[in-house]
C-alpha positions in Angstrom: 125.6 132.3 123.0 128.4 130.1 124.3 129.5 127.2 122.1 129.1 123.7 123.4 130.8 120.5 122.1 128.0 118.1 121.2 130.2 115.5 119.4 133.8 115.3 120.7 136.5 115.3 117.9 137.3 111.8 116.8 137.4 109.5 113.9 135.1 106.7 115.0 131.4 106.4 114.2 129.3 108.4 116.7 126.2 110.4 117.3 126.1 113.8 119.0 124.1 114.6 122.1 120.7 115.9 121.4 120.2 119.6 120.5 116.8 120.6 121.6 115.4 123.8 120.0 112.3 125.4 121.4 109.4 126.7 119.3 110.4 130.1 117.7 114.1 129.7 118.6 117.1 129.0 116.4 120.4 127.3 117.2 123.5 127.0 115.0 125.5 123.7 114.8 128.8 123.4 113.2 131.8 121.1 112.4 135.3 121.6 113.8 138.7 120.1 113.5 142.1 121.2 115.0 143.8 120.5 111.6 141.2 122.0 109.3 138.2 120.2 107.7 139.1 118.0 104.7 136.9 118.5 101.6 135.7 114.9 101.6 134.3 115.0 105.2 130.5 115.3 105.7 128.6 115.1 108.9 124.8 114.8 108.3 122.4 116.6 110.7 119.1 114.8 111.6 115.9 115.8 113.2 114.2 113.4 115.5 110.8 112.2 114.2 108.3 109.6 115.4 109.8 107.1 113.0 113.3 107.3 111.4 115.3 110.5 111.9 115.0 112.9 108.9 118.2 114.4 107.5 117.9 118.2 107.4 121.4 119.2 106.5 125.1 118.3 106.1 128.1 120.0 107.7 131.2 120.1 105.4 134.3 122.2 104.8 132.2 124.4 102.5 129.1 124.5 104.8 130.7 124.4 108.3 127.6 125.6 110.1 123.8 125.6 109.7 121.0 127.2 111.6 118.3 124.9 113.0 114.8 126.3 113.7 112.5 125.0 116.4 110.7 123.2 117.6 112.7 120.1 117.2 115.4 117.7 118.5 118.4 117.4 116.3 121.6 115.2 116.2 124.8 115.2 114.2 126.2 111.9 113.0 129.8 111.0 112.2 130.6 107.8 110.2 134.0 106.2 110.8 136.7 108.3 109.2 139.8 106.9 107.4 143.3 108.0 108.3 144.1 110.4 111.1 141.3 112.9 110.5 139.5 113.9 113.7 136.4 116.1 113.5 133.6 117.0 115.9 130.5 119.1 116.2 129.4 122.1 118.3 126.2 124.1 119.0 125.7 127.6 120.2 122.7 126.6 122.4 
């Protein structure tokens, strides 16, 4: 599957576009950075629920990608990052 940027590389707080996964399907999401991913960076992955979003994973330098199983709608969040670090997220949907 082709990779799609769901959260443009940056350092400001932001939320990715929705990643919709159909029942019985699976989609990978991952973290990227042109300069490498620092060990202290973590992007949590959330599933949309009827109330608050539920955290289902975390993207890091040690876990740069995870597989999401459907059905569900998922998002990746980035808190504001210090320094000149710039990271984003992609999906293979």
